[in-house]
C-alpha positions in Angstrom: 0.1 29.8 -28.5 -2.1 32.2 -26.5 -5.0 29.9 -27.0 -3.1 26.9 -25.8 -1.9 28.9 -22.7 -5.4 30.0 -21.8 -6.8 26.6 -22.5 -4.4 24.7 -20.3 -5.1 27.2 -17.5 -8.8 26.8 -17.7 -8.6 23.0 -17.8 -6.4 23.0 -14.7 -9.1 25.0 -12.9 -11.8 22.7 -14.2 -10.1 19.7 -12.6 -10.2 21.2 -9.1 -13.7 20.1 -8.2 -12.7 16.5 -9.1 -9.6 16.8 -7.0 -11.6 17.9 -3.9 -14.4 15.4 -4.5 -12.2 12.4 -4.8 -10.2 13.5 -1.7 -13.2 13.8 0.5 -14.2 11.2 3.1 -17.9 11.8 2.4 -17.7 11.2 -1.4 -21.1 10.5 -2.9 -19.5 8.2 -5.5 -18.2 5.9 -2.7 -21.8 5.4 -1.6 -23.0 5.0 -5.1 -20.4 2.6 -6.4 -19.3 0.8 -3.2 -15.7 1.3 -4.1 -13.2 1.9 -1.3 -11.8 5.2 -0.2 -8.4 4.0 -1.3 -9.6 3.6 -4.9 -10.9 7.2 -5.0 -7.8 8.4 -3.3 -5.9 6.9 -6.3 -8.2 8.8 -8.7 -7.6 11.9 -6.6 -3.8 11.7 -7.0 -4.0 11.1 -10.8 -6.4 14.0 -11.4 -4.2 16.2 -9.2 -1.2 15.2 -11.3 -3.1 16.1 -14.5 -4.1 19.5 -13.1 -0.5 20.2 -12.0 0.9 19.3 -15.5 -1.7 21.5 -17.1 -0.8 24.4 -14.8 2.9 24.0 -15.5 2.2 23.9 -19.3 0.1 27.0 -18.9 3.0 28.8 -17.2 5.7 27.6 -19.6 3.7 28.7 -22.7 3.1 32.1 -21.3 6.9 32.4 -20.5 7.6 31.5 -24.2 5.1 34.2 -25.3 6.8 36.8 -23.1 10.2 35.7 -24.3 9.2 36.1 -27.9 8.0 39.7 -27.2 11.3 40.8 -25.8 14.1 40.1 -23.3 12.0 38.8 -20.4 15.0 38.4 -18.1 16.0 42.0 -18.5 12.5 43.1 -17.8 12.1 41.0 -14.7 15.2 42.7 -13.1 13.7 46.2 -13.3 13.2 47.7 -9.8 9.7 49.0 -10.5 8.6 45.5 -11.5 10.1 43.8 -8.4 8.8 46.4 -5.9 5.5 46.8 -7.7 4.7 43.1 -7.7 4.5 42.9 -3.9 1.8 45.6 -3.3 -0.1 44.4 -6.4 -0.4 40.9 -5.1 -1.4 42.2 -1.7 -4.2 44.3 -3.2 -5.3 41.6 -5.6 -5.8 39.2 -2.7 -8.3 41.5 -1.0 -9.8 42.8 -4.1 -13.3 41.8 -5.4 -12.1 41.0 -8.8 -12.9 37.3 -8.2 -16.6 38.3 -8.3 -16.3 39.8 -11.7 -16.8 38.2 -15.1 -14.1 35.5 -15.3 -15.9 32.4 -16.4 -13.1 30.1 -15.3 -13.5 31.2 -11.7 -16.8 29.4 -11.7 -14.9 26.1 -11.5 -13.8 27.1 -8.0 -17.2 27.3 -6.4 -18.1 23.6 -6.9 -14.8 22.9 -5.1 -15.8 25.2 -2.3 -19.3 23.6 -2.0 -17.8 20.1 -1.9 -15.4 21.2 0.9 -18.2 22.7 2.9 -20.5 19.7 2.5 -17.7 17.3 3.5 -16.8 19.3 6.6 -20.5 19.5 7.5 -20.9 15.8 7.3 -17.8 15.2 9.3 -19.3 17.4 12.1 -22.6 15.5 11.9 -20.7 12.2 12.2 -18.8 13.5 15.2 -22.0 14.5 17.0 -23.7 11.3 16.1 -20.9 9.1 17.4 -19.9 10.9 20.5 -23.0 12.6 22.0 -26.3 10.9 22.8 -29.2 12.6 24.6 -31.5 10.4 26.6 -34.8 12.0 27.3 -36.3 9.2 29.5 -33.1 7.9 31.1 -31.4 8.7 34.4 -28.4 10.2 32.6 -29.4 13.0 30.2 -26.4 13.2 28.0 -23.9 10.4 27.3 -20.5 11.0 25.9 -17.7 8.9 24.5 -15.4 7.3 27.0 -12.0 5.9 26.2 -9.0 4.1 27.8 -5.6 3.7 26.3 -3.1 1.1 27.6 0.5 0.7 26.3 2.3 -2.6 26.5 6.1 -2.2 26.1 6.6 -5.9 25.3 4.4 -5.7 22.2 5.0 -2.0 21.5 1.2 -1.6 20.9 -1.4 0.8 22.4 -4.7 -0.9 23.0 -7.4 1.8 22.8 -10.8 0.9 24.1 -13.5 3.4 23.1 -17.2 3.3 24.3 -19.1 5.6 21.9 -21.6 8.0 23.3 -24.2 6.7 20.9 -25.4 3.1 21.5 -26.9 3.0 18.0 -23.6 2.5 16.1 -23.5 -0.9 14.5 -20.0 -2.2 14.0 -19.1 -4.4 11.1 -16.0 -5.8 9.4 -14.1 -3.4 7.3 -15.1 -0.3 9.3 -12.5 2.4 10.1 -12.8 5.6 12.1 -11.0 8.8 12.3 -9.9 9.5 15.9 -9.6 13.0 17.5 -8.0 14.0 20.7 -9.6 17.4 21.1 -7.9 18.8 24.2 -4.5 19.2 22.6 -2.9 22.1 20.7 -3.5 20.2 17.5 -6.9 18.8 18.5 -8.4 19.4 15.1 -6.2 16.7 13.6 -7.7 13.3 12.8 -6.1 9.9 12.4 -7.7 6.9 10.6 -7.6 3.5 12.3 -9.3 0.3 11.4 -11.8 -1.1 14.0 -9.9 -4.1 15.4 -12.6 -5.7 17.4 -15.7 -5.0 19.5 -17.6 -6.3 22.5 -20.7 -5.3 24.3 -21.6 -4.1 27.8 -25.1 -4.4 29.2 -26.0 -1.3 31.2 -28.9 -0.7 33.5 -30.5 2.4 32.1 -31.7 3.6 35.5 -28.2 3.7 36.8 -26.0 3.9 33.7 -23.3 5.8 35.5 -22.4 3.0 38.0 -19.9 0.4 37.0 -21.5 -2.2 39.2 -24.2 -2.7 36.5 -21.7 -3.3 33.7 -21.5 -6.9 32.4 -19.2 -7.9 29.5 -21.0 -9.9 26.8 -19.3 -12.2 24.4 -19.8 -10.9 20.8 -21.1 -14.3 19.8 -24.1 -13.9 22.1 -25.5 -10.7 20.6 -27.6 -10.2 17.5 -25.7 -9.8 14.2 -25.2 -6.1 13.6 -23.5 -6.0 10.3 -26.7 -6.4 8.4 -29.3 -4.2 10.1 -31.9 -4.5 7.4 -31.6 -8.2 6.6 -34.8 -10.2 7.3 -33.1 -12.5 9.7 -32.1 -9.8 12.2 -34.7 -9.5 14.9 -35.4 -6.1 16.3 -36.0 -5.8 20.0 -39.7 -5.7 19.5 -39.6 -8.8 17.5 -37.5 -10.6 20.1 -39.9 -9.6 22.8 -42.8 -10.8 20.8 -41.2 -14.2 20.4 -40.2 -14.5 24.1 -42.5 -12.2 26.0 -42.0 -13.9 29.3 -38.2 -13.5 29.0 -38.2 -9.8 28.2 -41.3 -8.5 30.0 -39.5 -7.9 33.4 -36.6 -5.9 32.0 -38.2 -4.0 29.2 -36.6 -0.6 28.8 -34.1 -1.5 31.5 -31.0 -2.8 29.7 -29.3 -2.0 26.5 -26.3 -3.2 24.7 -23.5 -0.6 24.4 -20.6 -1.4 22.0 -17.0 -1.1 23.1 -14.6 -0.5 20.2 -11.0 -1.8 20.3 -8.2 -0.2 18.3 -4.6 -1.4 18.1 -2.2 1.4 17.5 1.5 1.0 16.7 3.2 4.2 18.0 5.5 6.0 15.7 5.8 9.7 15.4 3.4 12.6 16.0 0.1 11.8 17.7 0.7 8.1 18.3 4.0 8.9 20.1 2.3 11.5 22.2 -0.4 9.0 23.2 2.2 6.5 24.1 3.9 9.0 26.3 0.6 9.8 28.0 0.3 6.1 28.9 3.9 5.9 30.1 3.3 8.9 32.4 0.2 7.3 33.9 -0.1 4.6 36.6 -0.1 1.0 35.2 0.6 2.4 31.7 -3.1 3.2 31.3 -4.6 6.6 30.8 -8.2 7.7 30.5 -8.4 10.4 27.9 -10.9 12.0 25.6 -11.0 10.4 22.2 -13.7 11.4 19.7 -14.9 9.1 16.9 -15.8 10.1 13.3 -17.3 7.4 11.2 -17.9 4.7 10.4 -16.2 4.7 7.0 -15.2 1.8 4.8 -17.1 -1.2 3.4 -17.0 -4.8 4.2 -16.4 -7.6 1.8 -18.8 -10.6 1.9 -16.4 -13.3 3.1 -19.3 -15.3 4.4 -20.3 -16.1 0.8 -17.1 -18.1 0.3 -16.7 -21.6 1.6 -12.9 -21.5 2.3 -11.3 -18.3 3.7 -7.6 -17.6 4.2 -6.8 -14.5 6.2 -3.2 -13.1 6.0 -2.3 -10.3 8.4 0.9 -8.5 9.2 1.5 -6.7 12.5 -1.4 -4.4 13.4 -3.0 -5.5 10.2 -4.7 -8.1 12.4 -7.3 -5.4 13.0 -8.7 -6.1 9.6 -8.9 -9.9 10.1 -10.4 -10.1 13.7 -13.7 -8.4 12.8 -14.3 -11.0 10.0 -13.4 -13.8 12.4 -15.9 -12.4 15.0 -18.5 -12.0 12.3 -17.9 -15.6 11.2 -18.5 -16.8 14.8 -21.7 -14.8 15.1 -23.0 -15.9 11.7 -22.2 -19.6 12.5 -24.0 -19.3 15.9 -27.0 -17.6 14.2 -27.1 -20.3 11.5 -27.1 -23.1 14.1 -30.0 -21.5 16.0 -31.9 -21.1 12.8 -31.4 -24.7 11.7 -32.7 -25.8 15.1 -35.8 -23.5 14.8 -36.4 -23.7 11.1 -34.8 -24.5 7.8 -35.1 -20.9 6.5 -31.9 -19.3 5.2 -31.4 -15.6 5.3 -28.7 -12.9 5.1 -27.3 -13.6 8.5 -26.0 -17.1 7.7 -22.6 -18.0 6.3 -21.4 -20.5 3.7 -17.9 -20.5 5.2 -16.9 -24.0 6.3 -13.1 -23.4 6.8 -11.3 -20.3 8.0 -7.6 -20.1 8.5 -5.6 -17.2 9.9 -1.9 -16.5 9.1 -0.5 -13.7 11.3 3.0 -12.4 10.9 4.1 -10.1 13.8 7.4 -9.0 15.3 6.4 -9.4 19.0 5.0 -12.7 20.3 3.4 -10.8 23.2 1.0 -9.0 20.9 -0.2 -12.3 19.4 -0.6 -13.8 22.9 -2.8 -10.9 24.0 -5.1 -11.0 21.0 -5.3 -14.8 21.0 -6.2 -14.7 24.7 -9.0 -12.1 24.3 -10.6 -11.5 21.0 -9.8 -14.8 19.3 -10.9 -17.1 22.2 -14.3 -18.0 20.7 -12.8 -18.7 17.3 -9.9 -20.8 18.6 -12.3 -23.1 20.3 -14.0 -24.0 17.0 -13.3 -26.9 14.6 -13.7 -24.7 11.5 -11.0 -22.2 12.5 -7.2 -22.6 12.4 -4.5 -20.1 13.3 -0.8 -19.9 12.8 1.3 -17.1 14.3 4.7 -16.3 12.9 7.1 -14.3 15.1 9.8 -12.6 13.1 11.8 -11.4 16.1 12.7 -15.0 17.1 15.1 -17.2 15.2 14.4 -20.4 17.1 11.0 -22.1 17.5 9.2 -21.0 20.6 7.7 -23.7 22.9 4.0 -24.3 22.6 2.1 -22.0 24.9 -1.4 -21.8 26.2 -3.0 -18.4 26.3 -5.4 -17.5 29.0 -7.4 -14.5 30.0 -5.1 -13.4 32.8 -1.9 -11.7 31.9 -0.6 -11.4 35.4 0.0 -15.1 36.1 2.0 -15.4 39.3 3.1 -19.0 38.5 1.2 -20.5 41.4 -1.0 -22.7 39.2 -0.1 -26.3 38.9 0.5 -28.1 35.6 -2.8 -29.9 36.0 -4.6 -26.7 36.5 -2.9 -25.2 33.4 -3.7 -28.3 31.3 -7.4 -28.4 32.3 -7.8 -24.7 31.7 -6.1 -25.0 28.4 -8.2 -27.9 27.3 -11.3 -26.0 28.1 -10.1 -22.9 26.3 -8.9 -24.6 23.2 -11.3 -27.5 23.0 -11.7 -28.7 19.4 -8.4 -27.2 18.5 -4.8 -28.2 18.9 -4.8 -27.7 22.7 -2.2 -24.9 22.4 -0.9 -22.2 20.1 2.4 -22.8 18.3 4.4 -19.6 17.6 6.5 -20.3 14.6 9.8 -18.4 14.0 10.6 -16.4 10.9 8.3 -15.6 8.0 5.8 -17.9 6.3 6.1 -19.1 2.7 3.0 -17.4 1.4 3.3 -18.9 -2.0 3.1 -22.4 -0.6 0.3 -21.5 1.9 -1.8 -19.9 -0.8 -1.3 -22.8 -3.3 -2.2 -25.3 -0.6 -5.3 -23.3 0.2 -6.4 -23.2 -3.4 -5.6 -26.9 -3.9 -7.7 -27.9 -0.9 -10.6 -25.7 -2.1 -10.4 -27.3 -5.6 -10.4 -30.8 -4.2 -13.6 -30.0 -2.2 -15.1 -28.0 -5.1 -15.3 -25.0 -2.8 -15.1 -21.3 -3.5 -12.0 -19.7 -1.9 -10.9 -16.2 -1.0 -7.7 -14.7 0.3 -7.9 -11.5 2.4 -4.7 -9.6 3.1 -3.9 -6.7 5.4 -0.4 -5.7 6.2 2.8 -4.1 4.9 3.1 -3.6 1.1 5.7 -6.3 0.7 3.4 -8.8 2.4 0.5 -7.8 0.2 2.7 -8.0 -3.0 3.8 -11.5 -2.1 0.3 -12.7 -1.4 -1.1 -11.1 -4.6 1.6 -12.8 -6.6 0.8 -16.1 -5.0 -2.9 -15.8 -5.8 -2.0 -14.9 -9.4 0.2 -18.0 -9.6 -2.6 -20.1 -8.3 -5.0 -18.8 -10.9 -2.5 -19.4 -13.7 -2.2 -23.0 -12.5 -5.9 -23.5 -13.0 -7.5 -22.6 -9.6 -10.1 -20.2 -11.0 -12.5 -20.1 -8.0 -10.2 -18.1 -5.8 -10.6 -14.4 -5.1 -8.0 -11.9 -3.8 -9.0 -9.0 -1.5 -6.9 -6.3 0.1 -8.2 -4.7 3.2 -7.2 -1.3 4.6 
C-alpha cells in the first residue's frame, strides 16, 4: 500500500506540467497542430481531473495506512499534534527543503518554466499591440486609443479600438484579451471575439489631427488574412505596378485598422464598463483599453461553395468577419479576373452565403446591418434573415441606413431611393422575423440546395450552447439523410 500511495502522489505531480501547458494562451501545441484554444482547454480540464483523483487516492491510501497502525482519530486530537502542526507548516513553507533531493519536486519546475514563458509572451503581445515607436514620423510613440458606446435599446456596448501598432493584420476567427489597466483590478483580462474592422488613412506628418482621418471601406483594402499568399501585393509591389499613382504620397499615408467589439454587459468588468458609459455624455466614454493577441485560428470558409452562418446574440461577432472577408475576396477575385486568369490564395470559391441571426433586440440587428453588413447586403450572393425573439408579432419591413438619429424629415421618396441604393441587388429591405428559426429545416434546405448544385457546403455556428446543439443535430441529421458534402464548424 505504501508503494501505491507514493506512486499516486508522484503521478499527480507529474501531471502538473501538462495542466499548466494546456491552460496557457501561448501553447506551442496550438501553433503546431492548429487546434483551437477551446480544444486544449478541454484537455486541460481532463488532465486536472486525473491529477486531482490521483491526489485524493494518495491521501486516502495514506489515511488507511495510518489507521492500520493505530487509532488515527485519537492521535489527531492530541494537543501537541494540533499546536505543533501550525508552526511546522509555517517553517516548512520558508524552508529550503524543496531544493533537496526529492525527485518528484522536479516535476514542478517545468510547470514554473511554462508559466514564466506564457506570461512573458503575454507581455510581448501587449507591447506589440499597444505601443508603436515611429522613428521618422511626426509622432514618436503611438498608443492604443479606444471608445466605448452603450446603447440601452440593444443592451450592447460597442467598443472601438485603434491599436497602437499599425502592423496588426485582422482576420476571421481572431479574438483578443482586453485590459483596462487604470482600475483596481487592472491586471484582469477578458477575451472577446473581434467582431469587425475598418481602416483609417492617416497622414503620417500630422497623425495626431483628426482632420486627416478618412474612413475606408474594408472591401477597398488589400486582403490581410493571408499576409504570405502570393496574391497579396506588398506596398512596394503596388507602387511598382502603379508608380504614377503612388509616387506623390509615398511614405505619407498608412492604413490603420480600427477593431470593433460587441460586448453584452453582465457582471464584473462589463457592468463597470457599462456604468462608465452611462455616466458619460451621449453614453460614450473614451477610456484606455489594451489589447493582447491576436489569438484563435480561422476556418477556410472560402474553400466551400455554399456557406450558412448561424449566430445567436453577440455571436454575430464570429460571423461578420467571415462576411467581410468574403466581400474582400470576391472583390479581389473580380479584379484578378479582369487583369489575368491567375488564381491564388486570395480568391474564394463561395458562390452563396446566407446569414441566420437570432437576437433578442431588434435594435442591435439594425445597427450592425446599417454599418458592418452594408457592403454584403448589397450583393446578389449574400442573403440575411434576422430573428427577433423579444417580439411575438411580425415587425414591418424596415430599411436600415447609416444615420441612427433620423428626425423623420425625409420623405417617402427619399427613403425609398436611399434604400434602393443601399440594398441594390437584394430584397430592398430587411425583414425582421419574430420568434426563433427552425434550424433543422434551414439546415436541411441548405444541404438540399447544395446537393442539387453539386456544391460543397459548410455550416458555421456561434451562439448559446442550445443554439449550437440544435444546429449540430440538424447537420448530423442531414448527413444521415445522405448529404455527405456538408461540414459543421463551431466558432468561439
